[in-house]
VOBA-1610 file (N, C-alpha, C; in pm, whole numbers, padded with zeros to 5 digits, always signed):
BEGIN
Unk+02813+06222+03987Unk+02765+06338+03993Unk+02872+06418+04093Unk+02894+06542+04006Unk+02985+06612+04115Unk+02932+06683+04227Unk+03000+06703+04340Unk+02945+06749+04465Unk+02973+06916+04438Unk+02873+06991+04437Unk+02862+07121+04422Unk+02860+07193+04546Unk+02900+07130+04669Unk+02909+07224+04803Unk+03036+07320+04771Unk+02979+07432+04853Unk+03102+07540+04831Unk+03195+07483+04967Unk+03180+07417+05048Unk+03262+07378+05156Unk+03271+07236+05148Unk+03398+07184+05221Unk+03375+07032+05249Unk+03296+07004+05365Unk+03272+06868+05371Unk+03184+06832+05510Unk+03259+06726+05540Unk+03237+06701+05690Unk+03293+06564+05719Unk+03151+06501+05787Unk+03160+06365+05756Unk+03066+06281+05791Unk+03104+06214+05899Unk+03074+06268+06044Unk+03095+06178+06149Unk+02985+06196+06256Unk+02936+06104+06311Unk+02843+06095+06420Unk+02880+06158+06550Unk+02813+06245+06619Unk+02863+06259+06750Unk+02723+06344+06797Unk+02742+06311+06953Unk+02610+06392+07032Unk+02638+06530+07029Unk+02524+06602+07032Unk+02524+06758+07040Unk+02371+06789+07115Unk+02363+06902+07164Unk+02226+06952+07228Unk+02178+07067+07137Unk+02034+07067+07132Unk+01987+07177+07047Unk+01894+07242+07139Unk+01860+07364+07100Unk+01746+07436+07126Unk+01671+07518+07007Unk+01539+07485+07012Unk+01461+07513+06901Unk+01427+07673+06958Unk+01426+07770+06895Unk+01393+07912+06911Unk+01301+07940+06866Unk+01207+08032+06921Unk+01082+08118+06835Unk+01136+08268+06790Unk+01053+08341+06730Unk+01102+08474+06665Unk+01177+08551+06784Unk+01129+08551+06899Unk+01176+08637+07017Unk+01320+08570+07066Unk+01349+08448+07019Unk+01479+08389+07034Unk+01447+08319+07200Unk+01298+08305+07206Unk+01291+08209+07350Unk+01319+08086+07299Unk+01332+07987+07378Unk+01360+07830+07366Unk+01219+07772+07359Unk+01196+07710+07295Unk+01055+07624+07270Unk+01068+07473+07279Unk+01192+07435+07250Unk+01213+07284+07260Unk+01362+07267+07278Unk+01396+07159+07344Unk+01543+07157+07362Unk+01558+06991+07411Unk+01689+06984+07379Unk+01722+06826+07394Unk+01849+06764+07330Unk+01889+06643+07328Unk+01996+06584+07253Unk+01971+06542+07113Unk+02070+06564+07012Unk+02068+06538+06904Unk+02173+06473+06852Unk+02176+06415+06716Unk+02284+06351+06650Unk+02342+06432+06543Unk+02450+06470+06557Unk+02519+06562+06446Unk+02562+06442+06329Unk+02519+06457+06224Unk+02561+06376+06114Unk+02671+06415+06049Unk+02643+06540+05999Unk+02780+06587+05919Unk+02794+06753+05943Unk+02926+06798+05929Unk+02936+06947+05941Unk+03037+06983+05844Unk+02992+07113+05803Unk+03079+07175+05713Unk+03091+07329+05779Unk+03165+07422+05735Unk+03191+07579+05762Unk+03047+07629+05733Unk+02974+07576+05671Unk+02843+07675+05638Unk+02728+07596+05706Unk+02732+07472+05729Unk+02614+07418+05753Unk+02641+07269+05861Unk+02523+07225+05907Unk+02516+07109+05977Unk+02390+07031+05955Unk+02408+06885+05963Unk+02313+06804+05954Unk+02288+06755+06080Unk+02142+06744+06137Unk+02125+06692+06268Unk+02018+06574+06269Unk+02006+06479+06345Unk+01919+06393+06357Unk+01808+06418+06492Unk+01708+06494+06467Unk+01614+06531+06605Unk+01495+06449+06595Unk+01475+06442+06742Unk+01339+06359+06765Unk+01215+06446+06757Unk+01213+06560+06721Unk+01126+06673+06694Unk+01127+06728+06553Unk+01009+06761+06494Unk+01007+06814+06356Unk+01005+06972+06366Unk+01108+07037+06329Unk+01103+07167+06334Unk+01055+07216+06197Unk+00985+07340+06194Unk+00966+07410+06048Unk+01055+07464+05984Unk+01051+07479+05838Unk+01148+07547+05775Unk+01170+07682+05797Unk+01305+07725+05804Unk+01312+07858+05866Unk+01335+07889+05997Unk+01316+07774+06065Unk+01330+07791+06243Unk+01457+07800+06278Unk+01456+07878+06391Unk+01619+07902+06436Unk+01650+07792+06542Unk+01782+07738+06532Unk+01791+07642+06640Unk+01941+07664+06687Unk+01986+07674+06787Unk+02119+07696+06845Unk+02136+07536+06895Unk+02288+07539+06860Unk+02339+07376+06857Unk+02478+07414+06938Unk+02489+07317+07041Unk+02632+07298+07100Unk+02683+07191+07051Unk+02823+07192+07029Unk+02900+07064+06971Unk+03004+07054+07047Unk+03066+06937+07091Unk+03198+06924+07135Unk+03280+06896+07023Unk+03377+06986+07012Unk+03469+06961+06911Unk+03633+06975+06966Unk+03704+06874+06949Unk+03846+06881+06984Unk+03827+06882+07149Unk+03878+07016+07194Unk+03852+06997+07362Unk+03765+07111+07382Unk+03679+07186+07300Unk+03596+07278+07326Unk+03454+07268+07295Unk+03362+07336+07397Unk+03228+07299+07339Unk+03168+07441+07269Unk+03121+07418+07156Unk+03116+07560+07071Unk+02957+07579+07065Unk+02903+07681+07034Unk+02778+07714+07038Unk+02747+07767+06899Unk+02654+07731+06794Unk+02632+07803+06665Unk+02494+07786+06667Unk+02442+07895+06552Unk+02311+07917+06534Unk+02289+07898+06413Unk+02178+07814+06344Unk+02121+07838+06199Unk+01992+07819+06205Unk+01960+07816+06082Unk+01813+07803+06047Unk+01791+07705+05970Unk+01660+07618+05974Unk+01641+07502+05901Unk+01613+07526+05764Unk+01705+07473+05669Unk+01675+07473+05511Unk+01602+07350+05450Unk+01601+07234+05513Unk+01561+07109+05464Unk+01526+07054+05586Unk+01454+06925+05561Unk+01426+06839+05662Unk+01344+06700+05594Unk+01380+06600+05630Unk+01337+06468+05581Unk+01312+06403+05710Unk+01160+06329+05698Unk+01117+06227+05803Unk+01197+06102+05785Unk+01270+06030+05891Unk+01304+05915+05905Unk+01214+05825+06000Unk+01277+05745+06045Unk+01206+05644+06132Unk+01213+05701+06288Unk+01099+05739+06319Unk+01103+05809+06463Unk+01215+05914+06494Unk+01282+05981+06380Unk+01354+06092+06403Unk+01326+06175+06268Unk+01400+06300+06275Unk+01385+06391+06142Unk+01536+06445+06106Unk+01592+06420+06009Unk+01705+06454+05956Unk+01669+06591+05914Unk+01774+06687+05987Unk+01753+06843+05969Unk+01871+06916+05887Unk+01858+06995+05804Unk+01966+07031+05754Unk+01950+07183+05800Unk+02073+07248+05847Unk+02068+07373+05910Unk+02176+07477+05792Unk+02149+07573+05782Unk+02259+07683+05732Unk+02296+07761+05858Unk+02425+07738+05872Unk+02499+07843+05984Unk+02465+07993+05971Unk+02410+08058+06075Unk+02378+08203+06051Unk+02467+08277+06164Unk+02525+08211+06240Unk+02619+08283+06352Unk+02700+08179+06426Unk+02803+08219+06450Unk+02919+08129+06503Unk+02997+08231+06576Unk+03002+08200+06705Unk+03052+08282+06823Unk+03181+08300+06762Unk+03248+08411+06819Unk+03384+08459+06775Unk+03516+08373+06817Unk+03579+08344+06716Unk+03693+08258+06726Unk+03645+08099+06720Unk+03524+08057+06734Unk+03475+07933+06713Unk+03500+07884+06577Unk+03482+07970+06457Unk+03496+07939+06321Unk+03629+07885+06269Unk+03736+07941+06361Unk+03873+07856+06331Unk+03864+07725+06401Unk+03786+07701+06514Unk+03819+07572+06579Unk+03742+07488+06475Unk+03613+07531+06409Unk+03534+07438+06321Unk+03640+07404+06189Unk+03706+07505+06134Unk+03797+07492+06025Unk+03920+07373+06075Unk+03968+07424+06188Unk+04060+07326+06242Unk+04019+07191+06248Unk+03907+07156+06316Unk+03851+07035+06318Unk+03821+06981+06189Unk+03773+07013+06102Unk+03737+06951+05943Unk+03860+06954+05884Unk+03974+07022+05889Unk+04079+06976+05826Unk+04151+06870+05894Unk+04124+06840+06028Unk+04207+06725+06092Unk+04114+06584+06040Unk+04003+06596+06038Unk+03888+06499+06026Unk+03885+06429+05904Unk+03934+06549+05792Unk+03940+06486+05639Unk+04075+06389+05612Unk+04177+06393+05697Unk+04308+06318+05644Unk+04266+06175+05683
//
């Protein structure tokens, strides 16, 4: 089956921190997550808690030599064993960080 993704993704696991936000952008839950894959448009996380579809989440990732923060909202989730696999569509990336993500993805594809 042909992959219909707009952007290539890198399947590589590493630790990330997360903050689940309410509608007023106040933190309602936070902790550590495992990043399962990353693209220019989205990220898949393994979380110990179940967020609702549409929930906003801030994720901090260590890429190359920088820690970057991205925001996304939950577009899908699947329950695993004691964890949830959560797909985020990225909605906000801090200025300059999009280029860092792009460089990271191109390096990891090789």
